[in-house]
Wavefront OBJ file of the C-alpha trace (Angstrom):
o trace
v 50.027 47.146 19.854
v 53.639 45.770 20.054
v 53.916 46.698 23.628
v 50.905 45.190 24.429
v 52.111 41.890 23.011
v 55.212 42.352 24.896
v 53.787 42.555 28.388
v 51.572 39.760 27.553
v 54.283 37.672 26.555
v 56.818 38.172 29.437
v 53.865 37.476 31.909
v 53.080 34.206 29.721
v 56.942 32.963 29.436
v 57.424 33.964 33.507
v 54.195 32.058 34.339
v 55.759 28.573 33.073
v 52.433 27.899 31.101
v 52.639 26.718 27.454
v 50.317 28.986 25.400
v 49.666 30.797 21.925
v 48.667 34.102 21.436
v 46.413 34.869 18.606
v 46.914 38.412 17.051
v 43.783 39.478 15.254
v 44.324 42.611 12.774
v 40.670 43.478 12.149
v 41.251 45.184 8.842
v 42.922 48.241 10.235
v 43.481 51.174 8.663
v 46.779 52.307 10.570
v 50.098 50.222 10.228
v 49.336 47.795 13.196
v 49.686 44.752 11.052
v 53.233 45.708 9.326
v 54.165 46.092 12.708
v 52.753 42.899 14.085
v 54.569 40.869 10.766
v 57.808 42.457 11.825
v 57.553 41.851 15.184
v 56.484 38.348 14.539
v 60.093 36.654 14.809
v 60.582 38.200 18.231
v 57.799 36.374 19.624
v 57.633 32.465 18.644
v 54.299 31.978 20.428
v 52.197 34.575 18.432
v 50.390 33.861 15.336
v 48.652 36.546 13.601
v 45.289 36.331 12.124
v 44.281 39.011 9.419
v 41.085 39.829 8.233
v 40.294 41.738 4.934
v 37.414 43.169 5.882
v 36.552 44.689 9.130
v 34.287 42.175 11.169
v 33.511 44.297 14.427
v 35.038 42.964 18.218
v 32.667 40.177 18.098
v 33.436 38.413 14.808
v 37.366 38.954 16.251
v 36.598 36.928 19.183
v 34.704 34.225 17.937
v 36.945 33.460 15.143
v 39.821 33.637 17.431
v 37.998 31.455 20.273
v 37.520 28.992 17.215
v 40.941 28.846 16.162
v 42.620 28.826 19.358
v 44.075 25.201 20.034
v 44.057 25.421 23.898
v 41.553 24.561 26.325
v 41.512 27.715 28.048
v 40.726 30.897 26.065
v 41.592 34.512 27.174
v 39.973 37.541 25.516
v 41.633 40.694 26.015
v 41.740 44.167 24.353
v 45.311 45.637 22.845
v 44.740 49.139 23.808
v 46.964 49.000 27.307
v 43.531 49.594 29.460
v 43.417 45.926 30.857
v 46.222 44.812 33.411
v 47.162 41.824 30.951
v 50.119 41.271 33.118
v 47.503 39.169 35.306
v 46.475 36.993 32.452
v 48.233 34.070 34.318
v 46.340 34.780 37.432
v 43.064 34.263 35.620
v 44.437 31.227 34.108
v 45.265 29.686 37.555
v 41.891 30.323 39.197
v 40.314 28.093 36.192
v 43.207 25.554 36.882
v 42.778 25.418 40.309
v 38.787 25.406 40.818
v 37.095 22.969 38.300
v 33.687 24.446 39.152
v 34.830 27.641 37.866
v 34.003 28.021 33.830
v 34.970 31.576 33.809
v 37.143 34.467 35.272
v 36.198 38.022 34.425
v 38.232 40.734 35.074
v 35.805 43.098 36.927
v 37.065 46.690 36.878
v 36.789 48.816 39.648
v 36.931 52.441 37.897
v 35.703 53.457 34.942
v 38.258 55.386 32.621
v 36.763 55.467 29.156
v 35.253 58.135 26.664
v 32.030 60.009 27.705
v 32.527 58.826 30.951
v 29.726 61.515 32.655
v 27.335 59.368 30.288
v 28.728 55.975 30.222
v 28.786 55.481 34.274
v 25.116 55.699 34.836
v 24.164 53.948 31.617
v 26.229 50.887 32.215
v 24.956 50.814 35.861
v 21.407 50.711 34.874
v 22.144 48.176 31.950
v 23.995 46.035 34.489
v 21.025 46.056 36.905
v 18.591 45.111 34.238
v 20.925 42.292 33.268
v 20.838 41.496 37.360
v 17.246 41.733 37.766
v 16.877 39.346 34.551
v 19.287 36.655 35.347
v 18.760 36.713 39.257
v 22.321 36.926 39.675
v 24.986 39.693 40.767
v 26.989 41.213 38.071
v 29.987 43.189 39.324
v 31.285 43.953 35.493
v 28.913 42.958 32.368
v 30.993 43.524 29.743
v 34.701 43.602 30.910
v 36.795 43.091 27.954
v 39.374 40.788 30.074
v 38.166 37.282 30.509
v 39.327 33.563 30.526
v 36.953 30.594 30.125
v 36.851 26.963 28.958
v 36.478 26.579 25.419
v 34.722 23.236 25.572
v 31.897 25.304 27.724
v 31.676 28.323 25.574
v 31.730 26.573 22.072
v 27.682 26.064 22.122
v 27.339 29.968 22.595
v 29.855 31.163 20.169
v 27.344 31.366 17.411
v 25.186 33.728 19.468
v 28.125 36.392 19.626
v 26.848 39.704 17.898
v 29.927 41.498 15.675
v 29.988 44.350 17.815
v 31.363 45.043 21.448
v 28.157 43.723 22.798
v 29.812 40.374 22.349
v 31.371 40.205 26.119
v 27.839 41.047 27.364
v 26.539 38.025 25.411
v 29.079 35.392 26.531
v 28.437 36.655 30.239
v 24.710 36.081 30.090
v 25.246 32.753 28.132
v 27.286 31.426 30.897
v 24.897 33.020 33.838
v 21.441 31.796 32.139
v 22.974 28.055 31.708
v 24.240 28.183 35.395
v 27.780 27.894 34.814
v 30.074 29.723 37.655
v 31.573 33.168 37.184
v 33.792 34.455 39.268
v 34.944 37.951 39.363
v 38.209 39.065 39.931
v 38.921 43.047 40.850
v 41.079 44.640 38.407
v 42.372 48.356 37.753
v 41.100 49.980 34.442
v 43.285 52.448 32.593
v 43.104 55.244 29.866
v 43.373 53.478 26.440
v 45.963 54.143 24.065
v 44.482 55.440 20.855
v 40.905 56.537 19.522
v 37.874 54.692 20.641
v 35.315 53.677 18.237
v 32.788 53.533 21.005
v 29.643 55.584 20.291
v 27.613 56.245 23.224
v 24.144 56.230 21.767
v 24.278 53.462 19.277
v 26.355 51.200 21.617
v 24.477 51.842 24.477
v 21.046 50.782 22.469
v 22.726 47.721 21.413
v 23.906 46.562 24.936
v 20.305 46.945 26.370
v 18.927 45.420 23.408
v 21.277 42.409 23.496
v 20.700 41.787 27.340
v 17.254 41.611 26.529
v 17.743 39.243 23.459
v 19.827 36.831 25.459
v 17.296 36.660 28.434
v 14.702 36.113 25.570
v 16.479 33.290 24.271
v 17.378 31.364 27.551
v 14.534 32.646 29.574
v 11.851 34.207 27.773
v 9.235 33.681 30.728
v 11.672 36.368 32.624
v 10.994 39.200 30.244
v 7.452 38.202 29.118
v 5.677 36.750 32.023
v 5.772 39.931 34.252
v 4.458 42.322 32.044
v 1.391 39.736 31.119
v 0.547 39.166 34.636
v 0.535 43.255 35.123
v -1.636 43.814 32.459
v -3.870 40.886 33.568
v -4.002 42.248 37.051
v -4.937 45.915 35.842
v -7.441 44.536 33.354
v -9.392 42.589 36.218
v -9.001 45.779 38.375
v -10.350 47.940 35.856
v -13.308 45.247 35.296
v -14.145 45.351 39.167
v -14.121 49.582 38.820
v -16.376 49.468 35.628
v -18.748 47.288 37.318
v -18.800 49.164 40.384
v -19.317 52.244 38.376
v -22.050 50.693 35.748
v -23.113 47.493 36.838
v -22.763 44.749 34.320
v -20.652 46.739 31.931
v -17.035 46.350 30.628
v -14.917 49.386 29.129
v -13.558 48.500 25.742
v -9.873 49.349 27.006
v -10.662 46.741 30.153
v -11.335 44.008 27.590
v -8.316 45.210 25.615
v -6.082 45.484 28.642
v -6.981 42.050 29.792
v -6.830 40.263 26.469
v -3.422 41.753 25.692
v -1.896 40.456 29.293
v -3.522 36.730 28.104
v -2.142 36.975 24.981
v 1.409 37.853 25.945
v 1.307 35.251 28.785
v 0.458 32.751 26.093
v 3.407 33.966 23.885
v 5.671 33.685 26.892
v 4.568 29.936 27.319
v 4.848 28.984 23.984
v 8.551 31.060 24.091
v 9.344 29.099 27.235
v 8.446 25.628 25.521
v 10.132 26.252 22.169
v 13.319 27.182 24.588
v 12.991 23.987 26.488
v 12.788 21.488 23.392
v 15.984 22.851 22.025
v 18.255 20.090 21.499
v 21.316 22.176 22.563
l 1 2 3 4 5 6 7 8 9 10 11 12 13 14 15 16 17 18 19 20 21 22 23 24 25 26 27 28 29 30 31 32 33 34 35 36 37 38 39 40 41 42 43 44 45 46 47 48 49 50 51 52 53 54 55 56 57 58 59 60 61 62 63 64 65 66 67 68 69 70 71 72 73 74 75 76 77 78 79 80 81 82 83 84 85 86 87 88 89 90 91 92 93 94 95 96 97 98 99 100 101 102 103 104 105 106 107 108 109 110 111 112 113 114 115 116 117 118 119 120 121 122 123 124 125 126 127 128 129 130 131 132 133 134 135 136 137 138 139 140 141 142 143 144 145 146 147 148 149 150 151 152 153 154 155 156 157 158 159 160 161 162 163 164 165 166 167 168 169 170 171 172 173 174 175 176 177 178 179 180 181 182 183 184 185 186 187 188 189 190 191 192 193 194 195 196 197 198 199 200 201 202 203 204 205 206 207 208 209 210 211 212 213 214 215 216 217 218 219 220 221 222 223 224 225 226 227 228 229 230 231 232 233 234 235 236 237 238 239 240 241 242 243 244 245 246 247 248 249 250 251 252 253 254 255 256 257 258 259 260 261 262 263 264 265 266 267 268 269 270 271 272 273 274 275 276 277 278
């Protein structure tokens, strides 16, 4: 942790930017908080935020963003995986181009645990997100990103407490037509032990992708299913009548009505989304 703080502060000091570093201790069970408190005198721009109970990655990032004093907020992990010496580069991209609202460090390699399972699972989840968001997403859940606080503020309440918070902020920006720039970065093996659980966290990631698309554009999720069911129902009705004139099987009616019901729910959900005063 201290090595990471030192790396970030040196990069920011040499960049010429004014900054504050909010180091959040999420009720860690090791001596991280004590080491931060010992080092705070060496880093005048560092502010420590200590939680009294474990809130999760999303809670840490949400509260840290709300308490940040600057307009440009940077999220990163303190496990030596991300090239945090490049943080000034992310900030500079936001400063130079006012049309960009978020810069994401897009990883060019995968060095996490469960690599053989993680790579294909993350690829599938990313492709689902790209399909639903109708945009290319080089890295859906990178932990290194910079964004404008004023743009992100309405979406902070949507952040889940776990690791899928980074997926949420990505999709929130994309679904509301905020431009994201993807900056290729290297990704190193982490220092310490990861709390990532492949099965439970992969499930949460895909669930969060669907939840976010449903929240902003429910027609993307529900209407294709509804149209498929209506189409299958009509085709089955034609088949039933060819086989037995003036006859409709019970399952034909069930399939067709299911499609109509889902279509009605999709339209109602879309109406609710469009009428939200946000």
